[in-house]
C-alpha positions in Angstrom: 7.9 6.7 -11.0 10.6 7.7 -8.5 9.5 6.7 -5.0 11.0 9.5 -2.9 9.7 8.0 0.3 11.7 8.9 3.4 10.3 6.7 6.2 8.7 8.7 9.0 10.0 6.1 11.4 13.6 6.5 10.2 13.3 10.2 10.4 11.9 10.0 13.9 14.6 7.6 15.1 12.2 4.7 14.4 12.1 2.7 11.2 8.4 6.5 6.1 8.8 4.2 3.3 -1.4 11.9 -7.6 -1.5 13.8 -10.9 -4.5 16.1 -10.2 -7.6 14.4 -11.3 -9.2 16.1 -14.1 -12.7 15.7 -15.5 -12.9 12.9 -18.1 -13.8 13.8 -21.6 -13.2 12.0 -24.9 -14.0 12.3 -28.6 -13.7 9.9 -31.4 -13.0 10.1 -35.1 -12.8 7.3 -37.6 -11.8 6.5 -41.1 -12.2 3.4 -43.2 -9.1 1.9 -41.6 -8.5 3.3 -38.2 -10.4 4.7 -35.2 -8.7 7.4 -33.0 -9.9 8.3 -29.5 -8.7 11.3 -27.7 -9.4 12.9 -24.3 -8.2 13.4 -20.8 -6.9 10.2 -19.2 -7.0 10.1 -15.4 -5.0 7.8 -13.2 -5.9 7.1 -9.5 -4.7 4.7 -6.8 -5.1 5.0 -3.1 -3.9 3.0 -0.1 -5.5 3.7 3.3 -5.8 2.6 6.9 -3.5 -0.1 8.2 -1.9 -0.9 4.8 -0.9 2.8 4.4 0.4 3.1 7.9 2.4 -0.1 7.5 4.2 1.5 4.4 4.6 4.8 6.2 6.2 3.1 9.2 8.4 0.7 7.2 12.1 0.8 6.4 11.5 -1.2 3.3 12.0 0.3 -0.2 9.7 -2.2 -1.7 7.5 -0.9 -4.6 4.4 0.9 -3.5 1.2 -1.3 -4.0 -2.4 -0.2 -4.3 -5.4 -2.5 -3.9 -6.8 -1.1 -7.1 -5.8 1.5 -9.7 -8.1 3.1 -12.2 -7.6 4.6 -15.6 -10.4 6.7 -16.9 -10.9 8.5 -20.2 -10.1 7.2 -23.7 -9.1 4.0 -21.9 -11.1 2.7 -19.1 -9.4 0.0 -17.0 -9.0 -1.1 -13.4 -6.0 -3.1 -12.3 -6.1 -5.1 -9.0 -3.7 -5.0 -7.4 -1.4 -2.4 -8.8 2.3 -2.2 -8.0 4.0 1.1 -8.9 7.3 0.5 -10.6 10.3 1.7 -8.5 12.8 4.1 -9.9 16.3 4.9 -8.6 16.5 8.5 -9.7 14.4 11.6 -10.6 13.6 10.3 -14.0 13.0 7.0 -15.7 10.9 5.0 -18.2 8.5 2.3 -16.9 5.5 0.3 -18.1 2.7 0.7 -15.6 0.5 -2.3 -14.9 -2.2 -2.2 -17.5 0.2 -1.5 -20.3 0.8 2.3 -20.3 4.5 3.0 -20.9 5.7 6.4 -19.6 8.8 8.5 -19.3 8.6 10.6 -16.1 10.6 13.4 -14.7 10.2 14.5 -11.1 9.9 18.2 -10.4 10.9 18.0 -6.7 14.2 19.6 -5.9 17.1 17.1 -6.4 18.1 17.4 -2.8 14.8 16.1 -1.7 15.8 12.4 -2.5 17.8 12.4 0.8 15.7 14.8 2.8 12.3 14.8 4.4 9.5 15.3 1.8 7.7 18.7 1.7 4.9 18.6 4.2 2.3 20.8 5.9 1.8 20.2 9.7 -0.9 20.8 12.2 -0.2 20.1 16.0 -3.4 19.1 17.7 -3.9 17.3 21.0 -0.3 16.2 21.2 -0.3 14.7 17.7 1.3 15.9 14.6 -0.9 15.7 11.5 0.8 15.9 8.1 0.2 16.1 4.4 3.4 15.3 2.6 4.4 15.3 -1.0 6.4 12.2 -1.8 6.8 12.9 -5.5 5.4 15.1 -8.3 6.3 15.7 -11.9 5.5 15.2 -15.5 5.2 12.3 -17.8 5.3 11.6 -21.6 3.7 8.5 -23.1 6.4 6.7 -25.1 6.3 3.9 -27.6 5.9 0.4 -26.3 2.5 0.6 -24.6 0.5 -2.6 -24.8 -3.1 -3.9 -24.4 -5.7 -1.2 -24.5 -2.9 1.4 -24.6 -1.2 0.1 -27.7 -0.3 3.0 -30.0 -1.0 5.6 -27.3 0.5 9.0 -27.3 0.1 11.8 -24.7 1.6 13.5 -21.7 0.5 14.7 -18.3 1.4 15.3 -14.7 1.5 13.2 -11.5 1.4 13.6 -7.8 2.1 11.2 -4.9 0.9 12.4 -1.5 0.6 10.9 2.0 -1.5 11.9 5.0 -1.5 10.7 8.6 -0.5 11.6 12.1 1.9 10.5 14.8 2.5 11.7 18.4 4.9 14.6 19.0 8.0 13.4 20.8 8.5 14.3 24.5 10.2 17.7 24.9 9.4 18.8 21.4 7.1 21.8 20.7 6.9 21.9 16.9 6.0 19.2 14.4 8.5 17.8 11.9 9.5 14.3 10.7 12.4 14.3 13.1 10.2 15.4 16.1 7.8 12.4 16.0 7.6 10.2 19.1 5.9 7.1 17.6 4.6 5.4 14.5 2.0 6.8 12.2 -1.5 5.8 13.3 -3.7 3.6 11.1 -6.5 6.1 11.5 -6.5 8.6 8.7 -3.3 7.2 7.1 -3.3 7.3 3.2 -1.0 7.3 0.3 -2.5 8.5 -3.0 -1.3 8.5 -6.6 -3.2 10.8 -9.0 -2.5 12.0 -12.4 -4.0 13.3 -15.7 -3.2 14.4 -19.2 -4.3 14.3 -22.8 -4.2 10.8 -24.3 -4.8 9.7 -27.9 -5.2 6.0 -28.7 -5.2 4.8 -32.4 
């Protein structure tokens, strides 16, 4: 997935480095030679606290890592840890840890790759609280999946968001990534990847 992560610290003059979860349902049909399972596959990974704050305050473009990532639906699997493949553009093809191979296309505007991510802000007690969309888009399962996902087909959508807060810079009256006066706090910091879509495994 594209990692459109503009570091908060960089935007503030300091050094910031999903897919809506749907209810799981599945059905199976079988013949004498094959068994096909279909349903909604959900994907979820979250990083919180000090680990999330460290990523949000870092200049590094290292791949995003979650302590655990779960697949639920026709395929049930937990990967620990899970490193999200990096991508240099708005689209690309990657095999996720666990064996699911996807082609993804970001639906964020192209200009957002060099601009602050879309965010909602609340100013409270001298701190700027944000919910930012790092990336969102659609994916298609392509040939080459392995393990439990071998032979899988499907599609879906994904979303990568971040939440947290940092102090408002001295002399500023409104919140934005360029108006932050310090690093993101470990309290309430989070980065979340969620996704869902129909999946068929034969």
